N, C-alpha and C positions, 0 to 999 in steps of 0.2 A: 688796193687790190683790184677794184672795178676798173679803174683807169688803165692800169697795166694790162689787165686781161683783155679789155677792148682793144688796146693798141696792138697786142699780140695777135688777136684774131684778125684785125685789119691787115696786118703785115703778112701773116703766115697762112691765113685761111682758117677754116673750121672743119676739122675731122675729115679732110679730103673731099669735101663737097665742092662743087663748082661755085665760083664767086656769085654768079647770077642767081643761083638757088638760095644762097645764104642771104643775099640782099633782098630777094623777093619774099621768101618765107620768113626769115628771121626778123629783119628790120621792118618788113611789111607788116608783120603781126604786131610789132611794137607800135608802129604808126597807126594801125587800126585801133588799138587799145587806147592810145592817147586821144585820137580823134573821137572815138566813142565816148570817152570820159568828158571831153569838152562839150559834145553835143548833148549828152544826157543831163549834164549838170546845168545847162542853159535852158532846158525845157521847163515849162511851168507844170506844177502839179495839178491834177484834175480837181482835187479837193485840198483844203488847207490841212497840212500835216499836223498842225497844232491842235486841231479839233478832233477829238477821238470819240467815236461812237461805237459802242459794243454791238456786234452783230453775230449771231442772233441775240435779241434782247435777253438779258440775264435777269431771272426772277428767283432770288434766293428762297429756300424753303424756310418755313417757320421753325423755330427751335423746338426740339422734342419730337419731331416727326422723322421717321426713318424713310429713306429713299428706297425705291425699288432696286436700285443698283448697289446698295451697300452690302447686300448679302447677309450672311449669318451674324456678322459682328454688329450690324445695326438693329437686330431684332432684340426684343426684351423678353 
């Protein structure tokens, strides 16, 4: 379906738009997306993505204490 649709658009045009517009906006957007994917995938990460550090630091509460955000259900 994709191949036949692309062939039809190339032969007959797209929705009455001028060919230059379809080439510039349509295929140009595809080219920019592919180029962006290649560029962004080749860039190095600032930090190692396999090293995960929680921010802000998480300090769990001790068992049996109610948090100020628990509301009525946390009270005894």
